[in-house]
C-alpha positions in Angstrom: -14.0 53.3 8.4 -14.2 50.4 5.9 -13.0 47.0 7.2 -10.0 45.3 5.3 -10.3 41.7 5.0 -7.2 39.5 4.6 -7.4 35.8 3.8 -5.6 33.1 1.9 -7.9 31.4 -0.5 -7.3 27.7 -1.7 -7.6 27.1 -5.2 -9.9 24.1 -5.9 -9.7 21.8 -8.8 -12.6 21.7 -11.2 -15.6 19.9 -9.7 -16.4 16.5 -10.9 -19.7 14.8 -10.5 -18.2 11.3 -10.3 -17.1 9.9 -7.1 -18.3 10.1 -3.5 -21.1 12.5 -2.8 -19.4 13.6 0.4 -16.1 14.3 -1.4 -18.1 16.1 -4.1 -19.8 18.3 -1.2 -16.3 19.1 0.4 -15.2 20.5 -2.9 -18.3 22.4 -3.1 -17.8 23.8 0.3 -14.5 25.1 -0.7 -15.5 26.6 -3.8 -18.3 28.4 -2.0 -15.8 29.7 0.5 -17.1 27.6 3.5 -14.6 26.5 6.1 -13.8 23.0 7.2 -12.2 23.4 10.7 -11.1 19.8 10.7 -9.1 20.1 7.5 -5.3 20.3 7.4 -5.5 23.6 5.8 -8.6 25.6 6.5 -10.0 28.3 4.3 -10.3 31.8 6.0 -13.3 34.0 5.1 -14.2 37.5 6.1 -16.1 37.9 9.4 -19.2 39.3 7.7 -19.4 36.5 5.2 -18.9 34.1 8.0 -22.0 35.7 9.8 -24.0 34.9 6.8 -22.7 31.5 6.1 -24.1 28.3 7.5 -21.1 25.8 7.7 -21.7 22.3 6.6 -21.0 20.0 9.5 -17.7 18.3 9.0 -18.4 14.5 8.6 -15.8 11.9 9.6 -13.5 10.1 7.2 -15.5 7.0 7.2 -18.5 8.8 5.7 -16.7 8.3 2.4 -17.3 4.7 2.4 -20.1 3.0 0.5 -22.7 1.5 2.9 -21.9 -2.2 1.8 -18.2 -1.6 2.4 -19.0 0.2 5.7 -21.1 -2.8 7.0 -18.5 -5.3 6.0 -15.6 -3.3 7.4 -17.5 -3.1 10.8 -18.0 -6.8 10.9 -14.4 -7.5 10.1 -13.3 -4.9 12.6 -15.6 -6.2 15.3 -13.8 -9.5 15.2 -10.3 -8.2 14.7 -10.6 -5.8 17.7 -11.7 -8.5 20.2 -9.1 -11.3 20.9 -11.8 -13.6 22.1 -13.2 -13.6 18.6 -10.0 -13.1 16.6 -8.0 -16.0 18.1 -10.5 -18.8 17.3 -11.2 -17.2 13.9 -7.5 -17.3 13.0 -7.3 -21.0 14.2 -10.2 -21.9 12.1 -8.8 -20.1 9.1 -5.3 -21.9 9.6 -7.0 -25.3 9.9 -9.3 -24.7 6.7 -6.4 -23.3 4.6 -4.7 -26.7 4.7 -7.7 -28.8 3.8 -8.2 -30.5 0.5 -11.3 -32.7 1.0 -14.5 -31.6 -0.6 -16.1 -31.2 2.8 -13.5 -28.8 4.5 -11.8 -27.2 1.5 -12.7 -23.4 1.2 -12.7 -23.7 -2.6 -14.6 -27.1 -2.9 -17.3 -26.6 -0.2 -19.9 -24.2 -1.7 -21.0 -23.2 1.8 -17.6 -22.4 3.1 -16.7 -20.8 -0.2 -19.6 -18.5 -0.1 -19.2 -17.6 3.5 -15.4 -16.8 3.1 -15.9 -15.1 -0.1 -18.6 -12.7 1.1 -16.7 -11.6 4.2 -13.0 -11.9 4.7 -12.0 -12.5 1.0 -14.1 -9.5 -0.4 -12.9 -7.3 2.4 -9.2 -7.8 1.8 -8.9 -9.0 -1.8 -9.8 -7.5 -5.1 -11.5 -10.4 -6.9 -10.8 -13.8 -8.4 -11.0 -12.7 -12.1 -10.6 -9.7 -14.3 -14.2 -8.6 -14.0 -14.3 -8.6 -10.3 -10.8 -6.8 -10.1 -12.0 -4.2 -12.6 -15.1 -3.4 -10.6 -13.1 -3.1 -7.4 -10.6 -0.8 -9.1 -13.4 1.4 -10.7 -15.2 1.7 -7.3 -12.0 2.9 -5.6 -11.2 5.5 -8.4 -14.8 6.7 -8.2 -14.2 7.4 -4.6 -11.2 9.7 -5.5 -8.2 7.4 -5.2 -5.5 8.3 -7.7 -4.7 4.8 -8.5 -4.1 1.3 -7.1 -1.2 -1.1 -6.4 -2.2 -4.6 -7.8 -0.5 -7.8 -7.0 -1.0 -11.5 -7.8 -1.5 -13.0 -4.5 0.6 -16.1 -4.8 3.6 -16.2 -2.4 5.6 -18.2 0.0 5.8 -17.3 3.8 8.2 -19.0 6.0 8.2 -18.8 10.0 11.7 -18.4 11.1 10.9 -19.7 14.6 9.2 -22.8 13.6 10.4 -23.2 10.0 6.8 -23.7 8.9 5.6 -22.2 5.7 2.6 -21.5 3.6 2.2 -20.7 -0.1 3.6 -22.1 -3.4 6.5 -24.4 -2.8 6.9 -23.8 0.9 7.5 -27.4 1.7 10.2 -27.9 -0.9 12.1 -24.9 0.5 11.7 -26.3 4.0 12.9 -29.8 3.0 15.7 -28.4 0.8 14.5 -30.4 -2.2 14.2 -27.7 -4.7 16.9 -27.5 -7.2 18.4 -24.2 -8.2 18.9 -24.3 -11.9 21.5 -22.3 -13.7 20.4 -19.1 -15.3 21.5 -20.5 -18.8 19.5 -23.8 -18.6 16.7 -24.2 -20.9 14.2 -25.7 -18.5 10.5 -25.3 -18.0 9.0 -24.8 -14.4 5.1 -25.0 -14.1 5.2 -22.6 -11.1 7.2 -20.1 -13.1 4.8 -20.2 -16.0 1.8 -19.9 -13.6 3.3 -16.9 -12.1 4.1 -15.4 -15.5 0.3 -15.9 -16.6 -1.0 -14.5 -13.5 1.3 -11.3 -13.3 0.9 -10.7 -17.0 -2.9 -10.8 -16.6 -2.4 -8.5 -13.6 -0.6 -6.1 -15.7 -3.4 -5.9 -18.2 -5.9 -5.0 -15.5 -4.2 -1.7 -14.5 -3.8 1.5 -16.3 -2.1 5.0 -16.1 -0.8 6.0 -12.7 -1.3 2.5 -11.3 1.4 0.2 -10.0 2.1 -3.6 -10.6 3.5 -5.1 -7.6 5.8 -8.1 -8.0 6.2 -10.8 -5.4 8.9 -13.0 -6.6 8.4 -16.0 -4.2 4.9 -16.4 -5.9 6.9 -18.1 -8.8 7.3 -21.2 -6.7 10.0 -23.2 -5.0 12.8 -23.0 -7.8 12.7 -19.2 -7.7 12.3 -19.0 -3.8 15.3 -21.2 -3.5 17.4 -19.2 -6.0 16.5 -16.1 -3.9 17.4 -17.8 -0.6 20.8 -18.8 -2.2 21.3 -15.3 -3.7 21.8 -17.0 -7.1 20.6 -15.8 -10.5 17.0 -16.4 -11.6 16.6 -19.2 -13.9 16.4 -18.2 -17.7 12.6 -18.9 -17.8 12.1 -16.6 -14.9 14.2 -13.9 -16.4 12.2 -14.0 -19.6 8.9 -13.9 -17.7 10.1 -10.8 -15.6 11.0 -8.9 -18.7 7.7 -9.8 -20.2 5.5 -8.7 -17.3 7.6 -5.4 -16.9 7.2 -4.5 -20.5 3.5 -5.2 -20.3 3.1 -2.9 -17.4 5.1 -0.1 -19.0 2.9 -0.5 -22.0 -0.1 0.2 -19.8 1.6 3.5 -18.6 1.9 1.8 -15.1 4.8 1.7 -12.8 6.5 -1.5 -11.2 6.8 -2.1 -7.4 9.0 -4.8 -6.1 7.5 -6.1 -2.9 9.8 -6.7 0.2 9.7 -10.1 1.5 11.4 -12.0 4.3 15.1 -11.5 5.1 16.2 -14.8 4.0 15.4 -13.7 0.5 15.6 -10.0 0.7 19.2 -9.4 -0.3 18.6 -11.1 -3.6 15.3 -9.3 -4.1 17.2 -6.0 -3.7 19.8 -7.1 -6.3 17.1 -7.8 -8.8 15.2 -4.5 -8.0 18.4 -2.5 -8.6 19.0 -4.1 -11.9 15.5 -3.3 -12.9 16.0 0.3 -11.9 19.1 0.5 -13.9 17.3 -0.8 -16.9 14.0 1.3 -16.6 14.6 4.3 -14.5 16.5 6.5 -17.1 16.1 9.9 -18.4 14.6 11.3 -15.1 11.8 8.7 -15.2 10.9 6.6 -12.2 9.2 3.5 -13.3 10.4 0.9 -10.8 10.3 1.1 -7.0 12.0 -1.1 -4.3 10.5 -1.5 -0.8 12.2 -0.6 2.3 10.9 -1.8 5.7 11.5 0.6 8.5 11.1 -2.0 11.3 14.5 -3.5 10.2 17.6 -1.9 12.0 19.7 -2.3 8.8 17.2 -0.3 6.5 18.6 3.2 6.8 22.1 1.8 5.8 20.6 -0.2 2.9 18.6 2.8 1.7 21.7 4.9 1.8 23.7 2.3 -0.1 21.1 2.1 -2.9 20.7 5.8 -3.1 24.5 6.3 -3.6 24.6 3.8 -6.0 21.8 5.4 -8.0 23.7 8.8 -7.8 26.9 7.3 -8.9 25.5 5.3 -11.8 23.0 7.8 -12.9 19.6 6.1 -12.5 16.6 7.2 -10.6 15.5 5.4 -7.5 11.9 4.6 -6.5 11.4 4.2 -2.8 8.4 2.6 -1.3 8.6 3.1 2.4 6.8 0.8 4.9 7.1 -0.4 8.4 7.1 -3.9 7.5 4.8 -7.0 7.3 6.7 -10.0 8.4 7.5 -9.2 12.1 6.1 -12.5 13.3 8.3 -14.6 11.1 11.6 -12.6 11.2 14.5 -13.2 13.5 14.0 -10.8 16.3 17.4 -9.3 16.5 17.0 -7.9 13.1 14.0 -5.7 14.2 14.1 -2.4 16.1 13.8 -2.9 19.9 10.3 -1.1 20.2 7.4 0.2 18.1 8.4 3.8 19.0 11.9 3.0 17.5 10.3 1.9 14.2 8.0 4.9 14.1 10.9 7.3 14.6 12.9 5.5 12.0 10.0 5.6 9.5 9.2 9.3 10.1 13.0 10.3 10.0 13.6 8.6 6.7 10.4 10.2 5.2 11.3 13.7 6.4 14.7 13.5 5.2 13.7 12.5 1.7 10.8 15.1 1.6 13.5 17.7 2.6 15.8 16.6 -0.3 18.5 15.4 1.9 19.7 12.0 3.2 22.7 11.9 5.4 25.5 13.4 3.4 23.5 13.6 0.1 21.4 16.5 -1.0 21.5 20.3 -0.9 24.4 21.8 1.0 25.8 18.3 1.4 29.1 16.9 -0.1 27.5 14.3 -2.3 24.6 14.8 -4.9 21.2 13.2 -4.2 19.9 11.1 -6.9 16.5 11.5 -8.5 13.9 9.8 -6.6 10.3 9.3 -5.9 8.7 8.4 -2.7 5.7 6.3 -2.1 4.7 6.1 1.8 2.9 2.9 2.5 1.7 3.3 6.0 -1.3 2.8 8.1 -0.2 5.4 10.7 -2.2 8.5 10.5 0.4 10.5 12.4 3.1 9.7 9.7 0.7 10.9 6.9 -0.3 14.1 8.7 3.4 14.9 9.5 4.5 14.3 6.0 1.5 16.5 4.6 2.4 19.2 7.1 6.0 19.2 6.1 4.8 19.5 2.5 2.7 22.4 3.3 5.4 24.3 5.2 7.9 23.9 2.4 5.2 25.2 -0.1 4.7 28.2 2.1 8.5 28.9 2.3 8.7 28.5 -1.6 11.0 25.5 -1.4 10.8 22.5 -3.7 7.7 20.3 -2.9 8.3 16.7 -4.1 5.1 14.8 -5.0 4.4 11.9 -2.6 2.1 9.1 -2.8 0.4 7.3 0.2 -0.9 3.8 0.2 -3.0 1.5 2.5 -4.0 -2.0 2.1 -7.5 -2.7 1.0 -9.6 -3.4 3.9 -7.4 -1.9 6.4 -6.8 1.7 7.8 -9.8 3.3 5.9 -9.7 6.3 8.2 -6.4 7.0 7.1 -7.1 6.6 3.5 -10.3 8.6 3.6 -8.5 11.4 5.5 -6.1 11.6 2.6 -9.0 11.9 0.1 -10.3 14.7 2.2 -7.0 16.4 2.3 -6.7 16.1 -1.6 -10.1 17.6 -2.1 -9.2 20.5 0.2 -5.9 21.3 -1.3 -6.0 20.4 -4.9 -4.9 23.2 -7.0 -3.5 25.4 -4.1 -0.5 27.4 -5.3 2.9 25.7 -4.8 1.3 22.8 -3.0 1.3 19.2 -4.2 -1.9 17.6 -3.1 -1.5 14.1 -1.5 -2.3 11.2 -3.8 -4.0 8.3 -2.0 -3.7 4.7 -3.3 -5.2 1.3 -2.1 -2.9 -1.9 -2.3 -4.9 -4.8 -3.8 -4.2 -8.5 -4.0 -6.1 -10.7 -6.3 -6.5 -14.4 -7.1 -8.4 -17.4 -6.3 -9.2 -18.2 -2.7 -6.4 -20.7 -2.7 -4.0 -18.2 -4.2 -4.8 -15.8 -1.5 -4.7 -17.8 1.7 -1.2 -16.9 2.6 -2.0 -13.3 2.0 -5.1 -13.5 4.1 -3.3 -15.3 6.9 -0.8 -12.4 7.1 -3.5 -9.8 7.2 -5.3 -11.8 10.0 -2.1 -12.0 12.1 -1.4 -8.2 11.5 -4.7 -7.4 13.0 -3.9 -9.7 15.9 -0.8 -7.7 16.6 -2.7 -4.4 16.3 -5.8 -4.8 18.5 -5.6 -1.3 19.9 -5.6 0.1 16.4 -8.3 -2.1 15.0 -10.4 -1.1 18.2 -10.1 2.6 17.4 -11.2 1.7 13.8 -14.0 -0.3 14.9 -15.4 2.4 17.3 -15.2 5.0 14.4 -16.9 2.5 12.1 -19.7 1.8 14.5 -20.2 5.4 15.0 -20.6 5.9 11.3 -23.0 3.1 11.0 -25.1 4.7 13.8 -24.8 8.1 12.2 -26.4 6.7 8.9 -29.0 4.7 10.8 -30.4 7.5 12.8 -30.8 9.6 9.4 -33.7 7.3 8.5 -35.4 7.4 12.0 
């Protein structure tokens, strides 16, 4: 009696020679019917075929990293995962970031500049000029990333507990000496102009499917103080904002408004909603706002914004993150535990992917507005949960909304590379939307990037267990490549 074989093949996108050799091999494996038992959706093959097929051993996610990036990541992870190395390194960085003398300045001392540029800066930042940024973006897209989020790195970071700050105009905000001009005043502010020039140049460095990230406090003390007072931007800032948005749209890119600290966030939300009203029309989602799941108020804030979008007929772009300012925010605003933040993040994501949010959506009394979801997360569990939910909805013939995932450059490469493998293994599958992986990049001079790098270092300090796991995985990959040549 002839055996009957039942299996569900996965359609694979046409193979491309560009990109990571390992990613190319995974696509070849799928098109040849080989199974990868570690994938989120494996390919089943007949038993007879399996007996005559030699499966390619499944390589770890870090195998996608170029060797240079792998070695630099291993060095940074080695420091970040060991407090006895990280704490003094953070103290040294803090000390050097405030120096202006030729001997101790990171930008003026050629030895310090070269050391810092080749290690921490190149690991976390995209470059100091257009040529360096372009090379970084090209390298990431060649690996298989769908696009990048690019931001100009100047910013203001204030510590709520100490009232100390870093970045453009921080001292003026602390002292209360920055004046908030009326929106109609015809004034010229050098910091706003520097922000306009930097962000406009940033918009020119990205292309279709990329994102331009806007950090408003980077425009200096006048703008940051206007945000803190929840007053309209100066006329010069409004003109600059319109100019950079129009530039990004002409590049066929989207716009992402970064979340910042709570003393300015209410005003940032207002500006983001105004931009959505203007640009997110006719079913298009061009502008996204950022929502931080570690804040207790975030579910209510998101509901308010989604209801406003439904009532006023514009689409809402949602970038969901856990949050980046936990060390400098008032503690009572933050969830009581990491588990609480994880639950809040995952519940918001699953609700949106299921097409429902509280009393809005299918079989609910209120309509759900058109929206797009971007999940910014370093948590592998959140990524896999969302991808599994998408897979189940596809199998049930339900609507599957596209979702993008993003991780910071230099961090959570295991999560990013896992997404690239999932994309390769599911691309073209019927009714399934393959995950789109992005890297979030900051660029600017060493001086511009100091505040950004300080936050990255402090985040690693608070996530030693996660960085230790990353370090172990990186070390294994280094060893795997080394023994290949023995």
